[in-house]
C-alpha positions as CSV (number, residue, x, y, z in Angstrom):
1,X,0.0,-0.1,0.1
2,X,1.5,2.9,-1.0
3,X,2.2,6.2,1.6
4,X,-0.8,8.6,1.6
5,X,1.2,11.5,3.4
6,X,4.2,13.1,2.5
7,X,7.3,12.0,4.3
8,X,8.7,14.8,6.8
9,X,4.9,17.1,6.4
10,X,3.1,18.8,9.1
11,X,0.3,16.1,8.6
12,X,2.7,13.1,8.2
13,X,3.9,14.0,12.1
14,X,0.8,14.7,13.1
15,X,-0.6,11.6,12.5
16,X,2.3,9.9,13.8
17,X,1.4,11.2,17.3
18,X,-1.7,10.0,16.8
19,X,-0.7,6.7,16.4
20,X,2.0,7.1,19.4
21,X,-0.4,8.4,21.5
22,X,-3.0,5.9,20.9
23,X,-0.6,3.1,21.1
24,X,0.9,4.5,24.6
25,X,-3.0,5.0,25.7
26,X,-4.0,1.3,24.9
27,X,-1.0,-0.4,25.9
28,X,-0.3,-0.2,29.6
29,X,-1.3,-3.8,30.4
30,X,0.7,-4.8,27.6
31,X,3.7,-4.1,29.2
32,X,2.6,-5.4,33.1
33,X,1.8,-9.1,31.0
34,X,5.5,-8.6,29.6
35,X,6.2,-8.5,33.1
36,X,4.6,-11.4,34.8
37,X,5.4,-13.8,31.4
38,X,9.4,-13.1,32.5
39,X,9.3,-12.8,36.5
40,X,10.4,-16.7,36.8
41,X,13.3,-16.4,34.4
42,X,16.9,-15.6,35.8
43,X,18.3,-12.3,35.4
44,X,20.1,-12.4,32.3
45,X,17.6,-14.0,30.5
46,X,14.7,-12.0,32.0
47,X,16.4,-9.2,29.7
48,X,16.5,-11.3,27.0
49,X,12.8,-12.3,27.2
50,X,11.7,-8.9,27.3
51,X,13.8,-7.6,24.2
52,X,12.8,-10.9,22.4
53,X,9.3,-10.5,23.0
54,X,8.9,-6.8,22.4
55,X,10.5,-7.6,19.0
56,X,8.3,-10.2,18.0
57,X,5.2,-8.3,19.0
58,X,6.6,-5.0,17.5
59,X,6.8,-7.2,13.9
60,X,3.2,-9.5,14.5
61,X,1.4,-6.2,15.4
62,X,3.0,-4.0,12.1
63,X,1.7,-7.2,10.0
64,X,-1.5,-7.5,11.8
65,X,-2.4,-3.5,11.7
66,X,-1.3,-3.1,7.5
67,X,-3.4,-6.3,6.6
68,X,-6.9,-4.4,9.2
69,X,-5.8,-1.1,7.2
70,X,-6.5,-3.2,3.7
71,X,-9.6,-4.8,5.2
72,X,-11.0,-1.1,6.0
73,X,-10.6,-0.7,2.3
74,X,-13.8,-3.2,2.1
75,X,-17.4,-1.4,2.5
76,X,-18.9,-0.7,5.6
77,X,-15.9,-2.2,7.4
78,X,-14.7,1.5,8.3
79,X,-18.5,2.1,9.6
80,X,-18.0,-1.4,11.9
81,X,-14.6,0.0,12.8
82,X,-15.1,3.0,13.9
83,X,-18.3,2.0,15.9
84,X,-15.5,-0.3,17.6
85,X,-13.5,2.1,18.1
86,X,-16.3,4.8,19.4
87,X,-16.5,2.0,22.2
88,X,-12.9,1.3,23.2
89,X,-12.5,5.1,23.6
90,X,-15.8,5.0,26.1
91,X,-14.3,2.4,27.5
92,X,-10.7,4.2,28.0
93,X,-12.2,6.4,30.5
94,X,-14.1,4.4,32.4
95,X,-12.4,2.8,35.9
96,X,-10.0,-0.7,34.6
97,X,-9.6,-3.7,36.2
98,X,-6.3,-3.9,37.4
99,X,-5.6,-7.9,37.4
100,X,-3.8,-9.6,35.4
101,X,-3.5,-13.9,35.4
102,X,-0.1,-14.6,33.5
103,X,1.7,-17.7,34.6
104,X,5.3,-16.5,34.9
105,X,7.5,-18.9,32.8
106,X,11.2,-20.4,33.6
107,X,12.2,-21.0,29.6
108,X,13.3,-18.2,27.4
109,X,11.3,-19.8,24.3
110,X,8.4,-19.9,26.6
111,X,8.6,-16.7,28.1
112,X,8.7,-15.0,24.6
113,X,5.6,-16.9,23.1
114,X,3.5,-16.1,26.0
115,X,4.6,-12.5,25.4
116,X,3.5,-12.5,21.7
117,X,0.0,-14.6,22.4
118,X,-0.6,-12.2,25.2
119,X,0.3,-9.2,23.2
120,X,-1.8,-10.1,20.1
121,X,-5.1,-10.9,22.3
122,X,-5.1,-8.0,24.2
123,X,-3.8,-5.6,21.1
124,X,-7.1,-5.5,19.0
125,X,-7.8,-2.5,19.6
126,X,-4.6,-0.8,19.5
127,X,-4.5,-2.3,15.9
128,X,-7.7,-0.6,15.0
129,X,-6.9,2.6,16.3
130,X,-3.3,2.8,14.7
131,X,-4.8,1.7,11.6
132,X,-7.4,4.4,11.8
133,X,-5.0,6.9,12.7
134,X,-2.8,5.9,9.8
135,X,-4.5,6.8,6.9
136,X,-3.2,4.4,4.7
137,X,0.1,5.2,4.9
138,X,2.0,2.0,6.0
139,X,5.4,4.4,6.4
140,X,3.3,5.6,9.3
141,X,2.7,2.6,10.8
142,X,5.9,0.9,10.8
143,X,7.6,4.0,12.2
144,X,4.6,4.8,15.0
145,X,4.9,1.3,16.5
146,X,8.6,0.7,15.9
147,X,8.7,3.7,18.6
148,X,6.0,3.4,20.5
149,X,6.0,-0.1,21.8
150,X,9.4,0.0,23.1
151,X,8.7,3.3,24.7
152,X,5.2,1.4,26.3
153,X,7.4,-1.4,27.8
154,X,10.6,0.8,29.2
155,X,8.7,3.6,29.6
156,X,5.4,2.2,31.5
157,X,5.9,3.5,34.7
158,X,6.9,6.8,33.4
159,X,3.6,7.0,31.4
160,X,1.1,5.5,34.5
161,X,2.4,8.2,36.8
162,X,1.9,10.8,34.5
163,X,-1.3,9.7,33.7
164,X,-2.2,9.6,37.7
165,X,-1.1,13.3,37.8
166,X,-2.4,14.3,34.9
167,X,-6.0,12.2,34.4
168,X,-6.7,14.8,31.6
169,X,-4.2,12.9,29.5
170,X,-6.4,9.6,29.2
171,X,-9.6,12.1,28.3
172,X,-7.9,13.6,26.0
173,X,-6.6,10.1,24.2
174,X,-10.5,8.9,24.4
175,X,-11.2,12.1,22.8
176,X,-8.5,11.0,20.2
177,X,-10.2,7.6,19.6
178,X,-13.5,9.2,19.4
179,X,-12.3,12.0,16.2
180,X,-10.3,9.1,14.9
181,X,-13.5,7.1,14.9
182,X,-15.6,9.6,13.4
183,X,-13.4,10.1,10.8
184,X,-12.9,6.4,9.6
185,X,-16.8,6.0,9.4
186,X,-17.3,9.6,7.6
187,X,-14.5,8.2,5.0
188,X,-16.0,4.7,4.4
189,X,-15.9,3.9,1.0
190,X,-19.8,2.9,1.1
191,X,-20.8,5.8,2.6
192,X,-19.0,8.7,1.2
193,X,-21.3,10.2,-1.0
194,X,-23.9,10.5,1.6
195,X,-21.6,12.5,4.1
196,X,-20.3,14.6,1.3
197,X,-24.2,15.9,0.8
198,X,-24.9,15.5,4.3
199,X,-21.7,18.2,5.4
200,X,-20.7,19.2,2.0
201,X,-16.6,19.7,2.1
202,X,-16.4,19.7,5.7
203,X,-14.3,16.2,6.2
204,X,-14.0,16.3,9.5
205,X,-17.5,16.4,10.7
206,X,-18.0,13.0,12.1
207,X,-14.7,13.8,14.0
208,X,-16.0,16.4,16.0
209,X,-18.8,14.6,17.1
210,X,-17.4,11.0,17.8
211,X,-15.1,13.2,20.2
212,X,-17.8,14.9,21.6
213,X,-20.0,11.5,21.9
214,X,-17.1,10.0,23.5
215,X,-16.4,12.1,26.2
216,X,-19.8,12.7,27.1
217,X,-21.0,9.1,27.5
218,X,-17.1,8.2,29.0
219,X,-17.9,11.0,31.8
220,X,-21.7,10.0,31.9
221,X,-20.7,6.9,32.3
222,X,-17.7,6.7,34.6
223,X,-19.3,9.2,37.5
224,X,-22.4,6.7,37.4
225,X,-19.7,3.6,38.1
226,X,-18.0,6.1,40.9
227,X,-21.5,6.6,42.4
228,X,-22.4,2.8,42.6
229,X,-19.0,1.9,43.9
230,X,-18.9,4.5,46.5
231,X,-22.4,3.4,47.8
232,X,-21.7,-0.4,47.8
233,X,-18.0,0.8,49.9
234,X,-20.0,2.1,52.3
235,X,-22.9,-0.9,52.6
236,X,-20.0,-3.0,53.1
237,X,-18.8,-0.4,55.8
238,X,-21.9,-0.5,57.5
239,X,-22.5,-4.3,57.6
240,X,-18.8,-4.5,59.0
241,X,-19.9,-1.9,61.6
242,X,-22.6,-4.2,62.4
243,X,-21.3,-7.3,62.5
244,X,-18.8,-6.0,65.0
245,X,-21.6,-4.1,67.3
246,X,-23.3,-7.6,67.3
247,X,-19.8,-9.2,68.3
248,X,-19.1,-6.5,71.3
249,X,-23.0,-7.2,72.5
250,X,-22.7,-10.9,72.3
251,X,-19.0,-11.3,74.2
252,X,-20.8,-9.0,76.8
């Protein structure tokens, strides 16, 4: 697939930053999986396991992303992919489950294999987001993934601390996914004529709509989940204090 953006142009670097940002936000769990898979290896082999696991993950991620980008040329698949990206953007804003059940391996090959399979299983959202942001440019995918995947692994602690300190980073990332998703839907070859009639020459109309939709729905659902979690915690505290009171009376 030929490059659609001139190398070194402002549009090229904007799209490259989008790819890196999307991959950083959606790959936090992948770095944890790599650490868990290599935790039982000897020190020397642990570094080798991380290195070869990351290299294999980068190569396979590039292949799958280029393949996904090719599939997105099929009519209506961009619309389906865009709707899925909107859902991923909303999910990014919700409280995350931090549990990871990955068995540590004591052989280098087994650890690398675990990293590759786990990365592929957990990277469907990354592949879709990067394919959408690349706008048909294979060179962008290669550069973006070669930069961002190693950065995720070796810089994950820094990224997580930044996200913890500046929650707006996640909101901005979710908004970016919404914008990319809207643009993907609007550029679907099966519906471009309809959107052109509706929006005229405004190429980013659905992008801005997707951005607003993801942020609004994500904020509303996150607030509901926080209220539910707070209520459940208060109920547990009340139940615990009631049990302690009952035990104190029985001991008297």
